[in-house]
C-alpha positions in Angstrom: -21.5 49.7 -43.0 -21.5 46.1 -44.2 -19.4 43.1 -43.3 -18.8 39.6 -44.4 -17.7 38.7 -40.8 -14.1 37.9 -42.0 -12.3 41.0 -40.8 -13.5 43.4 -43.4 -16.0 46.2 -43.2 -17.3 48.2 -46.2 -17.8 51.8 -45.2 -19.8 54.2 -47.5 -20.7 57.8 -47.1 -22.4 60.7 -48.9 -20.1 62.9 -51.0 -19.0 66.1 -49.4 -19.5 69.5 -51.1 -16.8 72.1 -51.6 -17.8 75.4 -53.2 -14.1 76.2 -54.1 -11.9 73.7 -55.7 -14.1 70.7 -55.3 -13.5 67.6 -53.1 -10.4 65.6 -54.3 -10.7 62.8 -51.7 -11.1 61.7 -48.2 -8.7 60.8 -45.3 -9.9 57.9 -43.2 -9.0 57.6 -39.5 -9.4 54.4 -37.6 -9.3 54.6 -33.8 -7.8 58.1 -34.1 -4.9 57.0 -36.4 -4.6 57.8 -40.1 -5.7 54.7 -42.1 -5.6 55.8 -45.7 -6.8 58.3 -48.4 -9.4 57.5 -51.0 -10.9 59.4 -53.9 -14.2 57.5 -53.7 -17.0 57.6 -51.1 -16.5 54.0 -49.9 -13.6 51.9 -48.6 -13.1 48.4 -47.3 -11.4 48.4 -43.9 -9.3 45.2 -43.7 -7.5 43.3 -41.1 -10.1 43.9 -38.4 -10.4 41.5 -35.4 -13.7 39.8 -34.6 -15.8 41.1 -31.7 -13.7 44.2 -31.4 -14.7 47.9 -31.1 -13.5 50.4 -33.7 -14.2 54.1 -34.4 -13.9 55.8 -37.7 -13.8 59.4 -38.7 -13.5 60.9 -42.2 -12.1 64.3 -43.3 -12.5 65.7 -46.9 -9.7 67.4 -48.7 -9.8 69.5 -51.9 -7.5 70.0 -54.9 -5.3 72.5 -53.1 -4.8 70.3 -50.0 -7.2 72.1 -47.7 -8.6 69.5 -45.3 -11.8 69.7 -43.4 -12.2 68.9 -39.7 -12.9 65.2 -39.1 -16.6 64.4 -39.2 -18.6 62.8 -36.4 -17.1 59.6 -35.1 -18.8 56.3 -36.2 -18.2 53.4 -33.8 -19.0 49.8 -34.3 -18.2 46.3 -33.0 -17.1 43.8 -35.6 -19.1 40.5 -35.6 -17.8 37.1 -34.6 -15.8 35.3 -37.3 -18.1 34.0 -40.1 -16.7 30.6 -41.1 -19.1 30.1 -44.0 -18.2 33.5 -45.6 -21.6 33.7 -47.2 -23.5 36.1 -44.8 -23.3 39.8 -45.2 -24.6 42.2 -42.5 -25.5 45.7 -43.5 -25.9 48.8 -41.3 -26.8 52.1 -43.2 -25.5 55.4 -41.7 -26.5 58.7 -43.1 -24.1 61.5 -41.9 -25.3 65.0 -41.9 -21.9 66.7 -41.3 -20.7 69.3 -43.8 -16.9 69.8 -44.0 -15.5 73.0 -42.5 -12.4 74.2 -44.4 
């Protein structure tokens, strides 16, 4: 995770493996609700409020629309608003979950 303190969080993760059709993308859930799909292993979460708790889970899906269970929940608190916009805070997370189809 990294943030500029202005309501955005960059979330990155390690690519999932699928022995069948291959991973086509990831579904992102924010506070238990569907947020978006992405074909990459990173996403910028936008519109977040300062000093607020959020939890994210990710599920992988393959070419034939099989979807894994959601991985372990990652929770964080957004920092206070950064008025200068120049500081970036980074927190590295290394998940060990493997999708179960």
